[in-house]
RODO-2510 file (C-alpha; in nm, 4 decimals, decimal comma):
residues 392
     n   res          X          Y          Z
     1     m    -0,0017    -0,0039    -0,0003
     2     k     0,2824     0,2270     0,0877
     3     n     0,4452     0,1680    -0,2452
     4     k     0,1267     0,2471    -0,4200
     5     w     0,1094     0,5924    -0,2525
     6     k     0,4685     0,6507    -0,3233
     7     m     0,4102     0,5738    -0,6913
     8     l     0,1090     0,8052    -0,6986
     9     a     0,3060     1,0869    -0,5357
    10     l     0,5946     1,0434    -0,7771
    11     w     0,3438     1,0391    -1,0776
    12     l     0,1822     1,3679    -0,9465
    13     v     0,5254     1,5392    -0,8957
    14     t     0,6352     1,4366    -1,2484
    15     i     0,3198     1,5952    -1,3912
    16     l     0,3672     1,9144    -1,1959
    17     m     0,7230     1,9325    -1,3104
    18     m     0,6174     1,8817    -1,6719
    19     a     0,3515     2,1484    -1,6471
    20     e     0,5995     2,3885    -1,4777
    21     g     0,8488     2,3073    -1,7642
    22     v     0,5932     2,3879    -2,0282
    23     f     0,5188     2,7253    -1,8559
    24     t     0,8789     2,8022    -1,8076
    25     v     0,9566     2,7305    -2,1744
    26     r     0,6663     2,9553    -2,2877
    27     a     0,7705     3,2447    -2,0545
    28     n     1,1381     3,2096    -2,1657
    29     e     1,0255     3,2048    -2,5174
    30     d     0,8319     3,5463    -2,4670
    31     t     1,1305     3,6880    -2,2824
    32     h     1,3664     3,5748    -2,5480
    33     q     1,1511     3,7374    -2,8150
    34     t     1,1519     4,0757    -2,6582
    35     e     1,5216     4,0513    -2,5523
    36     s     1,6222     3,9660    -2,9082
    37     l     1,4932     4,2966    -3,0370
    38     q     1,8205     4,4532    -2,9141
    39     l     1,7153     4,8129    -2,9946
    40     e     1,9892     5,0789    -3,0290
    41     a     1,7578     5,3691    -2,9661
    42     p     1,7390     5,4736    -2,6046
    43     s     1,3469     5,5112    -2,5964
    44     a     1,0960     5,3079    -2,7866
    45     l     0,7417     5,1697    -2,7577
    46     l     0,5146     4,9282    -2,9595
    47     m     0,1363     4,9737    -2,9091
    48     e    -0,1620     4,8203    -3,0418
    49     p    -0,4059     5,1129    -3,1005
    50     v    -0,7584     4,9746    -3,0673
    51     t    -0,6931     4,8288    -2,7224
    52     g    -0,4200     5,0724    -2,6252
    53     q    -0,2038     4,7844    -2,5087
    54     v     0,1651     4,8259    -2,4884
    55     l     0,3420     4,5209    -2,6342
    56     y     0,7022     4,6336    -2,5917
    57     e     0,8609     4,9391    -2,4299
    58     k     1,2029     5,0732    -2,3509
    59     n     1,2189     5,3861    -2,1328
    60     k     0,8626     5,4731    -2,2514
    61     d     0,8333     5,7707    -2,0027
    62     e     1,1781     5,9110    -2,0670
    63     v     1,1344     6,2864    -2,1592
    64     r     1,2945     6,3697    -2,4924
    65     s     1,2844     6,6191    -2,7697
    66     p     1,0397     6,5000    -3,0411
    67     a     1,1586     6,7120    -3,3433
    68     s     0,9031     6,6888    -3,6272
    69     i     0,6911     6,4137    -3,4812
    70     t     0,5414     6,7165    -3,3052
    71     k     0,3453     6,7531    -3,6261
    72     i     0,1165     6,4620    -3,5284
    73     m    -0,0500     6,6969    -3,2848
    74     t    -0,0636     6,9701    -3,5476
    75     l    -0,2469     6,7232    -3,7792
    76     i    -0,4886     6,6253    -3,4978
    77     l    -0,5953     6,9873    -3,4663
    78     i    -0,6295     7,0267    -3,8317
    79     f    -0,8509     6,7233    -3,8530
    80     d    -1,0461     6,8481    -3,5450
    81     e    -1,1311     7,1552    -3,7443
    82     l    -1,2277     6,9756    -4,0446
    83     e    -1,4650     6,7512    -3,8432
    84     a    -1,6207     7,0490    -3,6752
    85     g    -1,6854     7,2080    -4,0157
    86     r    -1,4705     7,5127    -3,9572
    87     l    -1,2282     7,4002    -4,2264
    88     s    -1,2668     7,2154    -4,5493
    89     m    -1,0122     7,0199    -4,7659
    90     d    -1,0533     7,2547    -5,0641
    91     e    -1,0325     7,5881    -4,8745
    92     q    -0,7479     7,7998    -4,9998
    93     v    -0,4998     7,9256    -4,7356
    94     t    -0,2448     8,2050    -4,7872
    95     t     0,1194     8,1908    -4,6715
    96     s     0,2405     8,4583    -4,4396
    97     s     0,5980     8,6102    -4,4341
    98     y     0,6434     8,4354    -4,0963
    99     a     0,5512     8,1000    -4,2286
   100     k     0,7828     8,1491    -4,5243
   101     s     1,0647     8,2180    -4,2934
   102     m     1,0695     7,8722    -4,1300
   103     g     1,3940     7,6844    -4,1721
   104     g     1,4587     7,3111    -4,1458
   105     s     1,2453     7,0748    -4,3655
   106     q     1,0085     7,2852    -4,5861
   107     v     0,8276     7,2805    -4,9086
   108     f     0,9397     7,6404    -4,9950
   109     l     0,6071     7,8243    -4,9772
   110     e     0,6397     8,1945    -5,0710
   111     e     0,4812     8,4814    -4,9053
   112     g     0,1322     8,5242    -5,0499
   113     e     0,1213     8,1822    -5,2044
   114     v    -0,2085     8,0179    -5,1855
   115     q    -0,2581     7,6323    -5,1385
   116     s    -0,5548     7,4195    -5,0438
   117     v    -0,5806     7,2659    -4,7034
   118     e    -0,5520     6,9157    -4,8512
   119     t    -0,2293     7,0174    -5,0208
   120     l    -0,0894     7,1660    -4,7037
   121     i    -0,1779     6,8407    -4,5009
   122     k     0,0202     6,6450    -4,7736
   123     c     0,3174     6,8912    -4,7268
   124     i     0,3128     6,8397    -4,3513
   125     v     0,2731     6,4611    -4,3336
   126     i     0,4715     6,3530    -4,6471
   127     a     0,7480     6,6110    -4,6644
   128     s     0,7429     6,7364    -4,3002
   129     g     0,7114     7,0957    -4,4096
   130     n     0,7609     7,3441    -4,1260
   131     d     0,6364     7,6216    -4,3405
   132     a     0,3077     7,4379    -4,4205
   133     s     0,2588     7,3658    -4,0546
   134     v     0,2873     7,7323    -3,9509
   135     v     0,0413     7,8316    -4,2399
   136     m    -0,2173     7,5989    -4,1005
   137     a    -0,1520     7,7074    -3,7298
   138     e    -0,2202     8,0576    -3,8298
   139     r    -0,5258     7,9762    -4,0247
   140     i    -0,6774     7,7847    -3,7365
   141     a    -0,5729     7,9906    -3,4390
   142     g    -0,4643     8,3339    -3,5793
   143     s    -0,0944     8,2805    -3,4649
   144     e     0,1317     8,0009    -3,3957
   145     a     0,1500     8,0864    -3,0303
   146     a    -0,2309     8,0645    -3,0030
   147     f    -0,2220     7,7354    -3,1915
   148     v     0,0472     7,5926    -2,9546
   149     k    -0,1923     7,6721    -2,6525
   150     k    -0,4457     7,4486    -2,8199
   151     m    -0,1843     7,1689    -2,8834
   152     n    -0,0976     7,1660    -2,5225
   153     q    -0,4640     7,1607    -2,4170
   154     r    -0,5397     6,8686    -2,6596
   155     a    -0,2336     6,6769    -2,5192
   156     k    -0,3676     6,7225    -2,1679
   157     e    -0,7066     6,5847    -2,2728
   158     l    -0,5381     6,2787    -2,4167
   159     g    -0,3514     6,2067    -2,0954
   160     m    -0,0033     6,2934    -2,2421
   161     n     0,1272     6,3778    -1,8839
   162     h     0,4884     6,4095    -1,9897
   163     t     0,4483     6,6513    -2,2903
   164     h     0,4765     7,0228    -2,3481
   165     f     0,4861     7,1958    -2,6862
   166     e     0,6620     7,5375    -2,7697
   167     d     0,5994     7,5405    -3,1509
   168     c     0,3798     7,3547    -3,4086
   169     c     0,6514     7,1793    -3,6063
   170     g     0,9320     7,0708    -3,3756
   171     l     1,1935     7,3003    -3,5022
   172     t     1,2622     7,4676    -3,1740
   173     e     1,5612     7,3647    -2,9571
   174     s     1,3847     7,4907    -2,6482
   175     e     1,4108     7,2566    -2,3456
   176     n     1,0497     7,3212    -2,2694
   177     h     0,9557     7,1284    -2,5849
   178     y     0,9402     6,7676    -2,4995
   179     t     0,7416     6,4464    -2,4912
   180     t     0,7910     6,0689    -2,4402
   181     a     0,7556     5,7584    -2,6488
   182     y     0,4346     5,6645    -2,4684
   183     d     0,2796     6,0061    -2,5236
   184     v     0,3801     6,0100    -2,8958
   185     a     0,2074     5,6670    -2,9215
   186     l    -0,1076     5,8251    -2,7445
   187     m    -0,1297     6,1046    -2,9937
   188     s    -0,0583     5,8708    -3,2935
   189     r    -0,3314     5,6506    -3,1766
   190     e    -0,5846     5,9443    -3,1439
   191     l    -0,4938     6,0563    -3,5019
   192     i    -0,5207     5,7205    -3,6731
   193     l    -0,8332     5,5899    -3,4978
   194     k    -1,0319     5,9251    -3,5092
   195     y    -0,9196     6,0301    -3,8435
   196     p    -0,7989     5,7330    -4,0433
   197     k    -0,7943     5,9351    -4,3740
   198     i    -0,4584     6,0588    -4,2589
   199     l    -0,3187     5,7230    -4,3505
   200     e    -0,4110     5,7759    -4,7127
   201     y    -0,1749     6,0734    -4,7080
   202     s     0,1040     5,9398    -4,4879
   203     s     0,1365     5,6343    -4,7114
   204     i     0,2063     5,8350    -5,0237
   205     w     0,5673     5,7878    -5,1349
   206     m     0,5915     6,0693    -5,3859
   207     e     0,3584     6,3455    -5,5239
   208     d     0,4002     6,6655    -5,7016
   209     i     0,2437     7,0059    -5,6036
   210     t     0,2362     7,3166    -5,7832
   211     h     0,3706     7,6479    -5,6666
   212     i     0,1863     7,9504    -5,8242
   213     t     0,3551     8,2788    -5,7228
   214     a     0,4403     8,6192    -5,8592
   215     k     0,7490     8,4431    -6,0091
   216     g     0,5348     8,2077    -6,2032
   217     s     0,4289     7,8425    -6,1798
   218     s     0,6699     7,5593    -6,0725
   219     q     0,6515     7,1894    -5,9764
   220     f     0,7799     7,0622    -5,6350
   221     t     0,7987     6,6876    -5,5561
   222     l     0,7058     6,5747    -5,2031
   223     t     0,9062     6,2819    -5,1007
   224     n     0,8060     6,0734    -4,7915
   225     t     1,0558     6,1073    -4,5139
   226     n     0,9453     5,7659    -4,3747
   227     k     1,1435     5,5115    -4,5671
   228     l     0,9498     5,2260    -4,4038
   229     v     0,6716     5,3109    -4,6530
   230     r     0,8792     5,1425    -4,9146
   231     s     1,0822     4,9054    -4,7102
   232     f     0,8249     4,7427    -4,4711
   233     d     0,5368     4,5582    -4,6055
   234     g     0,2188     4,6913    -4,4642
   235     c     0,3590     5,0217    -4,3456
   236     q     0,1042     5,3079    -4,3637
   237     g     0,3541     5,5869    -4,2879
   238     l     0,2760     5,8530    -4,0323
   239     k     0,5625     6,0857    -3,9148
   240     t     0,9475     6,1235    -3,8842
   241     g     1,1572     6,3768    -3,6994
   242     s     1,5186     6,4690    -3,6553
   243     t     1,7160     6,7577    -3,5032
   244     s     2,0622     6,7733    -3,3410
   245     i     1,8979     6,7600    -3,0157
   246     a     1,6243     6,4983    -3,0734
   247     k     1,8435     6,2853    -3,2944
   248     y     1,6302     6,0653    -3,5086
   249     c     1,2715     5,9890    -3,4211
   250     v     0,9673     5,8151    -3,5988
   251     s     0,6200     5,7052    -3,5177
   252     a     0,5423     5,4393    -3,7806
   253     v     0,2050     5,2729    -3,8320
   254     a     0,1693     4,9334    -4,0119
   255     q    -0,1098     4,6840    -4,0609
   256     k    -0,1237     4,3106    -4,1506
   257     d    -0,4531     4,1351    -4,1753
   258     e    -0,6751     4,2709    -3,8857
   259     l    -0,3742     4,3803    -3,6601
   260     q    -0,2564     4,7345    -3,6698
   261     l     0,0475     4,8627    -3,4665
   262     i     0,2174     5,1850    -3,3798
   263     s     0,5966     5,1657    -3,3488
   264     v     0,7625     5,4664    -3,1804
   265     v     1,1459     5,5328    -3,1761
   266     m     1,3058     5,8357    -3,0084
   267     g     1,6627     5,9507    -2,9954
   268     a     1,8113     5,7038    -3,2451
   269     p     2,1806     5,7902    -3,3324
   270     d     2,1029     5,7860    -3,7156
   271     y     1,8246     5,7387    -3,9547
   272     k     1,9131     5,3730    -4,0265
   273     v     1,8915     5,2734    -3,6570
   274     r     1,5616     5,4712    -3,6361
   275     f     1,3975     5,2676    -3,9177
   276     a     1,5637     4,9408    -3,8183
   277     d     1,4379     4,9680    -3,4557
   278     a     1,0914     5,0571    -3,5605
   279     g     1,0898     4,7560    -3,8125
   280     k     1,2142     4,5159    -3,5526
   281     m     0,9238     4,6103    -3,3155
   282     l     0,6732     4,5746    -3,5846
   283     h     0,8068     4,2324    -3,6825
   284     y     0,7916     4,1327    -3,3272
   285     g     0,4237     4,2408    -3,2819
   286     f     0,3047     4,0761    -3,6046
   287     n     0,4908     3,7559    -3,5324
   288     c     0,3681     3,7176    -3,1795
   289     y     0,0175     3,8654    -3,1641
   290     h    -0,3320     3,8284    -3,3008
   291     i    -0,6245     4,0567    -3,2525
   292     y    -0,9896     3,9390    -3,1907
   293     r    -1,2530     4,1712    -3,3096
   294     y    -1,6198     4,1857    -3,2394
   295     e    -1,7822     4,4396    -3,4795
   296     k    -2,0375     4,6711    -3,3222
   297     h    -2,3861     4,5217    -3,3143
   298     n    -2,6530     4,7818    -3,4179
   299     h    -2,9682     4,5653    -3,4224
   300     l    -3,0223     4,4560    -3,0701
   301     k    -3,3840     4,4682    -2,9323
   302     v    -3,5159     4,4862    -2,5786
   303     p    -3,8808     4,4864    -2,4533
   304     v    -3,9737     4,8244    -2,2976
   305     k    -4,2787     4,8853    -2,0840
   306     g    -4,5001     5,1954    -2,1015
   307     t    -4,4927     5,2338    -2,4823
   308     l    -4,6962     5,1012    -2,7715
   309     l    -4,3801     5,0182    -2,9543
   310     k    -4,3233     4,7415    -2,6932
   311     v    -3,9525     4,7016    -2,7973
   312     a    -3,6538     4,9446    -2,8382
   313     e    -3,3736     4,9318    -3,0851
   314     c    -3,0303     4,9268    -2,9244
   315     r    -2,6649     4,9119    -3,0354
   316     m    -2,3240     4,8497    -2,9005
   317     q    -2,1497     5,1700    -2,8226
   318     r    -1,8276     5,0613    -3,0000
   319     d    -1,6449     4,7614    -3,1422
   320     f    -1,4756     4,5196    -2,9015
   321     a    -1,1129     4,4143    -2,9501
   322     f    -0,8955     4,1826    -2,7468
   323     l    -0,5217     4,1061    -2,8080
   324     l    -0,4143     3,7527    -2,8039
   325     k    -0,0796     3,5756    -2,8222
   326     k    -0,0538     3,3923    -3,1639
   327     e    -0,0573     3,0509    -2,9893
   328     d    -0,3960     3,1453    -2,8366
   329     a    -0,5471     3,2748    -3,1637
   330     d    -0,8072     2,9971    -3,1726
   331     a    -0,9228     3,0588    -2,8211
   332     d    -1,2956     3,0446    -2,7640
   333     i    -1,4353     3,3920    -2,6971
   334     t    -1,8020     3,4293    -2,6319
   335     a    -2,0342     3,7358    -2,6058
   336     k    -2,3278     3,7583    -2,3660
   337     v    -2,5958     4,0388    -2,3443
   338     k    -2,6833     4,1737    -2,0046
   339     w    -2,9791     4,4032    -2,0020
   340     n    -3,0488     4,6600    -1,7319
   341     k    -3,3266     4,5319    -1,4988
   342     l    -3,5837     4,7989    -1,5599
   343     q    -3,6616     4,8814    -1,9102
   344     e    -3,9563     5,1228    -1,9095
   345     a    -4,0382     5,4434    -2,1147
   346     p    -3,9361     5,7189    -2,1435
   347     v    -3,5772     5,6265    -2,2399
   348     k    -3,3403     5,8597    -2,3978
   349     k    -3,1203     5,8125    -2,7081
   350     n    -2,7744     5,6974    -2,6149
   351     a    -2,8843     5,6146    -2,2506
   352     s    -2,7641     5,2809    -2,1029
   353     a    -2,9744     4,9774    -2,1830
   354     g    -2,7251     4,7024    -2,0660
   355     k    -2,3896     4,5704    -2,1749
   356     m    -2,2301     4,3151    -2,4000
   357     e    -1,9904     4,0998    -2,1960
   358     f    -1,6985     3,9127    -2,3409
   359     y    -1,5450     3,5896    -2,1920
   360     l    -1,2434     3,3851    -2,2681
   361     g    -1,3533     3,0418    -2,1333
   362     k    -1,4990     3,1492    -1,7985
   363     e    -1,2816     3,4581    -1,7570
   364     k    -1,4518     3,7965    -1,8256
   365     i    -1,2051     3,9883    -2,0555
   366     g    -1,4136     4,3006    -2,1232
   367     e    -1,7517     4,4715    -2,1854
   368     v    -1,9077     4,7290    -2,4015
   369     p    -2,2074     4,9472    -2,3211
   370     i    -2,5366     4,8832    -2,5062
   371     v    -2,7338     5,2153    -2,5672
   372     y    -3,0807     5,2993    -2,7003
   373     q    -3,0626     5,4099    -3,0651
   374     k    -3,3440     5,6676    -3,0330
   375     t    -3,5574     5,8438    -2,7668
   376     i    -3,8847     5,6609    -2,6855
   377     l    -4,1517     5,8556    -2,5046
   378     r    -4,4079     5,6956    -2,2642
   379     s    -4,7290     5,6502    -2,4470
   380     t    -5,0345     5,8315    -2,3194
   381     y    -5,3776     5,7075    -2,2242
   382     l    -5,5183     5,8688    -2,5350
   383     e    -5,2717     5,6795    -2,7541
   384     y    -5,3577     5,3540    -2,5866
   385     l    -5,7308     5,4235    -2,6337
   386     l    -5,6927     5,5063    -3,0068
   387     y    -5,4812     5,1917    -3,0378
   388     l    -5,7617     4,9766    -2,8790
   389     i    -6,0273     5,1388    -3,1012
   390     k    -5,8324     5,0710    -3,4145
   391     a    -5,7513     4,7064    -3,2990
   392     f    -6,1354     4,6635    -3,2321
***
């Protein structure tokens, strides 16, 4: 009998050791994959934008000069104005003498030169035009200084807690112009999720614009400063930056299948390292992760008391996304509707009706609010009476 118990104990220990070994191998594999990145840049971060999950980071909160990736915030404010209807893509904007005077990367706009908002956006995101950035800043806020105040306010709203801007293009060498890899990822995320059209422009490799000035008409070729657009399959561009203080920076966006990633590199010693490090992180993300997506459900119905309609149309407030390791890509994720207990008119449009809960096995991994699609008023006695007469 004693021998039987000894054999059973030995068998259990063996099973536990095997299980521990499997766990250790998997943990070591994950650690090895991140360690094998061997990035040269002092600060870097890889983010999945829909969930906001950070997949890799190196000194993500280290304050550094951002150079021209500053323009990501400038682009956010431009698209804010477009969405609000205070600006249109075909509006013609005039270049001031101050905007013309910008040094660094520029598209050589002349004082008095007129370009469309869409052309100026291309000049900013493709060729990193400092002059074009100031033209748009002056158009939106009246002056670059007033525009920078808006930039800092928007950064605060996004939770960019280690960021402060001094200009709209990143040309400044001021120590008060700074951000972090994590904050850059936050503003990149805001731009591409809220205004995905920017990726149509940031992925352009080359495009000609026309200068029409008192000197005549001339062509100028915009060439993308983000070389990953051509060298990395799936790259959708976004923004680069470099100054003597900032060194070489990039916030690159790429997508493969359903998975989109933001790769931020700051302070790289040269442009080759900048793109190599960004590419390494993107390869790591695409090789190791898979995203589960549940598209927003717009045709949910719930019984409602106190109205002749009897049911209300509801919708999920947003899509649901969950990041999985590649080896868990076939995991069983289920969705369950949980309605609020009391469903009685009147109900207001966008008010809470319940929630859609998501489970990985038995573990709850997230939820999305369910809201009413329209306002439903309580039916009156007269309406009920007319309904009964009609039915009779």
